[in-house]
C-alpha positions, 0 to 999 in steps of 0.5 A, spaced: 785 095 580 780 093 575 778 085 580 779 091 586 773 095 581 769 089 578 767 086 584 765 093 587 768 093 593 770 100 596 775 104 594 782 105 599 780 113 597 773 117 594 774 124 594 767 128 592 765 134 590 771 138 593 771 144 593 776 149 596 776 158 596 780 163 598 776 169 599 773 170 591 778 164 588 775 157 587 782 153 587 778 147 586 772 147 583 767 142 585 772 135 583 771 128 586 775 123 585 777 116 587 783 110 588 783 104 589 788 099 591 794 098 587 792 103 582 797 108 579 792 115 578 797 120 576 793 128 577 796 132 572 795 139 570 798 145 570 800 149 576 796 151 579 790 148 575 788 145 583 792 139 582 797 139 588 791 143 593 786 136 592 793 132 594 794 137 599 787 136 602 787 129 602 793 129 606 790 135 611 794 140 610 789 144 607 782 144 608 777 143 604 772 148 604 766 143 603 766 135 600 767 129 603 772 125 604 772 117 605 778 112 606 776 105 605 769 106 604 768 111 612 768 118 612 775 121 613 775 128 616 782 130 614 783 136 620 791 135 620 796 130 617 796 127 622 789 126 621 792 122 614 797 117 617 792 115 621 787 113 615 793 110 612 795 116 607 802 119 606 806 124 603 812 123 598 812 131 597 817 134 590 822 137 596 821 130 599 821 133 607 828 131 611 832 133 615 840 135 611 843 133 617 841 127 621 842 121 617 836 116 614 834 113 620 834 119 623 829 123 617 826 115 617 824 117 624 823 122 625 816 126 630 815 120 630 822 116 634 823 110 638 825 109 644 827 104 649 822 103 655 826 108 659 823 113 654 831 114 651 831 114 644 832 107 642 838 108 636 840 101 635 833 099 635 832 105 629 839 104 626 837 095 625 830 097 623 831 101 618 837 098 615 831 092 613 825 099 612 831 101 607 834 093 603 828 092 601 826 097 597 833 098 594 838 091 597 844 095 595 842 102 600 849 104 603 851 110 608 847 109 613 849 113 617 852 118 611 848 125 612 842 125 607 844 132 605 851 128 601 846 121 599 844 122 591 836 125 590 835 117 588 838 114 595 834 120 599 827 119 594 827 111 597 828 114 605 821 117 603 818 112 599 820 108 606 818 112 611 811 111 608 811 104 609 814 103 615 809 106 618 804 101 614 801 106 609 797 104 604 795 110 599 801 114 597 800 121 595 806 122 590 808 130 588 814 129 582 818 123 584 822 123 579 824 130 578 830 133 577 833 125 578 838 123 573 836 117 568 838 111 572 834 113 579 828 116 576 828 108 574 829 106 580 824 110 583 819 108 577 821 101 579 819 102 587 812 106 585 810 099 581 813 095 586 809 098 591 803 098 586 804 090 587 804 089 594 796 093 593 798 101 595 794 105 591 798 111 588 796 118 587 802 121 581 802 128 580 807 129 576 809 132 569 813 128 566 810 124 561 814 118 560 812 117 569 805 118 567 804 111 561 810 107 564 806 108 572 799 109 571 793 106 571 789 112 570 789 119 569 785 124 571 786 132 568 786 139 572 784 146 570 782 152 573 781 149 578 776 143 575 776 136 573 776 137 565 778 128 565 779 122 567 781 116 563 783 110 564 790 110 560 789 106 554 784 110 552 789 117 551 795 119 548 800 124 549 797 129 544 789 127 548 793 129 555 796 136 553 789 138 549 786 137 556 792 142 561 792 147 556 784 147 553 780 145 559 779 139 553 780 134 549 781 134 541 774 135 537 776 129 533 777 124 539 775 116 540 778 111 546 786 110 544 785 103 545 792 101 545 795 107 541 799 112 544 
């Protein structure tokens, strides 16, 4: 990530001066941020701070009132999630957007099913491709034919992540990926996140979990009342600094870069 920044390579994503208004309500006010290959950027803030709205704009689920988005240095007009996927942007929502009654292959290819040359669903190929994709992320993944409602939260996360990676996502938006998971499954999802980072995928991580933030993120951006109130390298802030930004919108009065302290 630092190499890409130091060599002047364009970021994977550049969001410039993004605004979103709902009538007289300013949900996002002049926010700018960026993301480089192999980097995890935490997007933090209270509920209603604007972080989810900003990421929904990037995902194509919502249109900005004004501002610009560039992907790999080129202008990107996100009119829909389909447009975002065309730019290599995939979102893993907290709710995972999985169909509980369908199995893992059907969920992985939902809306983008593989078909035979006769136009029929190619279930054999989808099972084979899903098996490979899931086991690349988790070699112990089993129960591919079980309805996902019967799977653990961690297994469901693997399916959602595998779906994004299979369709060649270069930019992931992860919304509270470890919410409601137990310790072992939280650790598994954290390991997957670091693996994706090593493969050069850029990740925006929305999280309230400070342990996740300090374990996984290279940088953090904190939003408060629709504004970006601070963006820092993770080694320059500690948990109290971030909480101060989340709650008050400002750093502690005696703040200075923390170096490697926590």
